[in-house]
C-alpha positions in Angstrom: 186.0 -19.6 241.7 184.9 -16.2 243.2 185.8 -13.1 241.3 188.0 -10.6 243.1 185.1 -8.1 243.3 182.7 -10.7 244.8 185.3 -11.9 247.4 186.2 -8.4 248.4 182.5 -7.5 248.7 181.9 -10.4 251.0 184.8 -9.5 253.2 183.7 -5.9 253.5 180.1 -6.9 254.2 181.3 -9.2 257.1 183.6 -6.5 258.5 180.9 -3.8 258.1 178.3 -5.9 259.9 180.7 -6.4 262.9 181.4 -2.7 263.1 177.6 -2.0 263.1 177.3 -4.5 266.0 179.8 -2.4 267.9 183.0 -4.3 267.3 185.7 -1.6 267.1 189.0 -1.8 265.2 191.8 -3.4 267.2 195.4 -4.2 266.4 195.7 -7.7 267.8 193.7 -10.9 267.2 193.7 -14.5 268.3 192.4 -17.7 266.6 191.7 -20.5 269.1 192.1 -24.1 268.1 190.3 -27.3 269.3 189.4 -27.3 273.0 191.3 -24.1 273.7 188.3 -21.8 274.1 188.8 -21.2 277.9 191.0 -18.3 276.9 187.8 -16.2 276.4 187.3 -16.2 280.2 190.5 -14.3 280.6 189.0 -11.2 278.9 187.9 -8.3 281.1 184.1 -8.0 281.9 182.0 -6.4 279.2 183.2 -8.4 276.2 181.0 -8.6 273.1 180.2 -12.0 271.3 178.9 -12.6 267.8 178.2 -16.1 266.7 179.8 -17.0 263.3 176.3 -17.8 261.9 175.2 -14.2 262.3 178.1 -12.7 260.4 177.4 -12.4 256.6 179.3 -15.0 254.6 181.2 -16.2 257.6 181.9 -20.0 257.6 180.5 -21.8 260.7 182.5 -24.6 262.3 180.9 -28.0 262.8 183.7 -29.6 264.9 183.4 -30.4 268.6 185.7 -28.2 270.6 185.1 -25.1 268.4 182.6 -22.7 269.9 182.1 -20.7 266.6 181.9 -17.1 267.7 183.9 -13.9 267.3 184.6 -12.2 270.7 185.9 -8.6 271.2 187.1 -7.6 274.6 190.0 -6.3 276.6 192.8 -8.3 278.2 194.2 -6.3 281.1 193.0 -3.2 279.3 194.4 -4.1 275.8 191.8 -4.5 273.0 191.6 -7.9 271.4 189.6 -9.7 268.7 189.3 -13.4 269.2 187.9 -16.1 266.9 186.8 -18.9 269.2 187.0 -21.7 266.7 187.8 -22.1 263.0 186.7 -24.1 260.0 188.8 -26.8 258.3 189.2 -28.2 254.8 188.0 -31.6 256.0 184.6 -30.0 256.6 184.3 -29.6 252.9 185.4 -26.0 252.9 187.4 -24.3 250.2 190.8 -22.7 251.1 189.3 -19.2 250.5 186.6 -20.0 253.1 189.1 -21.1 255.7 191.1 -17.9 255.1 188.0 -15.7 255.1 187.8 -15.0 258.9 191.5 -14.0 258.9 190.9 -11.4 256.1 187.9 -10.1 258.0 190.1 -9.6 261.1 192.5 -7.6 258.9 189.6 -5.4 257.9 188.9 -4.9 261.6 192.4 -3.5 262.0 194.2 -6.6 263.2 197.9 -6.5 262.3 199.3 -8.9 264.9 197.7 -12.4 264.9 198.2 -15.3 267.3 197.1 -18.6 265.8 196.7 -21.7 268.0 195.9 -25.4 267.4 195.9 -28.9 268.8 198.6 -31.0 267.3 200.1 -34.5 267.4 203.7 -34.7 268.5 206.2 -36.1 266.0 209.3 -35.1 267.9 210.0 -38.0 270.2 211.2 -35.6 273.0 207.8 -34.1 273.2 205.1 -35.2 275.6 201.3 -34.8 275.6 200.5 -31.5 277.3 203.6 -29.7 276.0 203.1 -26.3 274.3 205.1 -25.7 271.1 206.0 -22.4 269.6 205.8 -22.7 265.8 209.0 -21.6 264.2 207.9 -22.6 260.6 205.4 -24.8 258.8 205.2 -27.4 256.0 202.0 -27.2 253.8 200.8 -30.6 252.8 197.1 -29.5 252.5 197.2 -29.8 248.8 196.3 -26.2 248.2 196.9 -22.6 249.0 194.4 -19.9 249.9 196.0 -17.4 247.5 195.2 -19.6 244.4 193.1 -17.7 241.9 192.9 -14.0 241.2 195.0 -12.0 243.6 193.3 -9.8 246.2 195.5 -6.8 245.5 193.9 -4.8 248.4 195.5 -7.3 250.8 198.9 -8.0 249.3 201.2 -8.9 246.4 200.8 -11.8 244.0 203.9 -13.5 245.3 204.2 -12.8 249.1 207.4 -13.7 251.0 207.1 -16.5 253.5 210.7 -16.6 254.8 209.5 -15.4 258.2 205.9 -16.7 258.3 206.1 -16.7 262.2 207.5 -13.5 263.5 210.9 -13.7 265.3 209.9 -10.7 267.4 206.7 -12.3 268.7 208.5 -15.6 269.3 211.0 -13.8 271.4 208.2 -12.2 273.5 206.5 -15.6 273.9 209.8 -17.2 275.1 210.2 -14.3 277.6 206.7 -14.9 278.9 207.2 -18.6 279.2 210.5 -18.1 281.1 208.9 -15.7 283.5 206.2 -18.4 284.2 208.8 -21.2 284.6 207.1 -23.0 281.7 208.9 -25.4 279.4 208.0 -24.0 275.9 209.0 -26.3 273.0 209.7 -24.9 269.6 209.5 -26.6 266.2 208.0 -27.0 262.7 204.3 -27.6 262.3 203.1 -29.8 259.3 199.5 -29.5 258.1 197.6 -32.3 256.4 194.1 -32.2 255.1 192.6 -34.9 257.4 190.1 -35.8 258.7 191.7 -39.2 259.2 194.8 -39.3 261.4 198.1 -40.0 259.7 199.6 -43.5 259.3 202.8 -44.5 261.1 204.6 -44.5 257.8 203.4 -41.0 257.0 204.6 -39.8 260.4 208.0 -41.3 259.9 208.2 -39.5 256.5 207.1 -36.2 258.1 209.8 -36.7 260.8 212.5 -37.1 258.1 211.1 -34.0 256.4 211.9 -32.0 259.6 208.4 -31.7 261.2 208.0 -31.7 264.9 204.2 -31.7 265.1 201.3 -32.4 262.8 197.8 -31.0 262.6 194.9 -30.2 260.2 194.7 -26.4 260.4 196.5 -23.1 260.8 198.5 -23.0 257.6 195.8 -21.4 255.4 195.2 -18.6 258.0 199.0 -18.0 258.3 199.5 -17.7 254.6 196.5 -15.3 254.3 197.9 -13.3 257.2 201.3 -13.0 255.7 199.9 -12.0 252.4 198.1 -9.1 254.1 201.3 -8.1 256.0 200.2 -9.3 259.4 202.7 -10.3 262.0 202.0 -13.9 263.2 202.7 -15.9 266.3 201.8 -19.6 266.3 201.4 -21.9 269.4 200.5 -25.6 269.3 199.2 -27.7 272.2 200.7 -31.2 271.8 197.6 -33.2 272.7 198.9 -36.7 271.8 201.8 -38.4 270.2 201.4 -39.0 266.5 200.6 -42.4 265.0 203.4 -45.0 265.6 205.2 -43.0 268.2 203.4 -44.8 271.0 201.6 -48.2 270.9 198.0 -46.8 271.1 195.3 -45.6 268.8 194.3 -42.0 268.3 190.9 -40.5 269.3 189.6 -36.9 269.3 188.5 -37.3 272.9 192.2 -37.5 273.9 192.8 -34.2 272.1 190.0 -32.5 274.1 191.1 -34.1 277.4 194.7 -32.9 277.0 193.7 -29.4 276.1 191.5 -29.2 279.2 194.4 -30.3 281.3 196.8 -27.6 280.0 194.3 -24.8 279.7 195.7 -22.8 282.6 199.3 -22.8 281.3 198.0 -22.1 277.7 195.8 -19.2 278.7 198.5 -17.6 280.9 201.1 -17.9 278.2 198.9 -16.2 275.7 197.8 -13.5 278.2 201.4 -12.8 279.3 202.7 -12.7 275.8 200.0 -10.2 274.8 200.8 -8.2 277.9 204.4 -8.0 276.9 203.4 -7.1 273.3 201.3 -4.2 274.5 204.0 -2.9 276.8 206.5 -2.9 273.9 204.2 -0.7 271.8 
């Protein structure tokens, strides 16, 4: 287990390197999930890109659909830091490693974070291609990124999670969706460690627990962000129905195919929500 001093040094070195590369401080950030990287093309010309592998101590993703780079740019003039891809526990990473990029974003000035993911639909009213606003989550990853010595520079030992996903930002996202004429679902996201997909019996249990969608990410970043006092908005792309909901097997190619199909709506929703956020501040 890393000491507090060692972990803080690594975070500061990563943030310091990015600042030397010309990445300025910015108040808003985005983490893009599987197959959702087209959002980068929405940024204004002149954006800066740094591969994860070049950033000191930064964990690099090995999953198809995750580009693995930090991008700084402007969206309709508003500055934005974007993580195009993420790492997961099923890649053999520790919780602290999964949360590391979020903490680096905080050191770059990010105080409002939008997290996105590809998820399986548990709610039977959902359909592949739906976008779901995350109202809350259930952590079944078997761990917590705050385990171990507390990083006091980020937040308290026992942070509140009663509003893990900001009501204010959810209101803005709903307003953006309504202006688009987009059906925006809303529900509870449940995270499992993966990498195997869940069994039909597990999905039925999750449904009875109150989950609307299931995935293998997001929760560690959201916990770390809340610990640091960041305001969080979460959006899931429902790429497939979870095991047992439909009589078919699950494959990762379906996830990527569905995200490709809904990229336009997804990108516009994020862009319009960020636009509303900037106009409110």
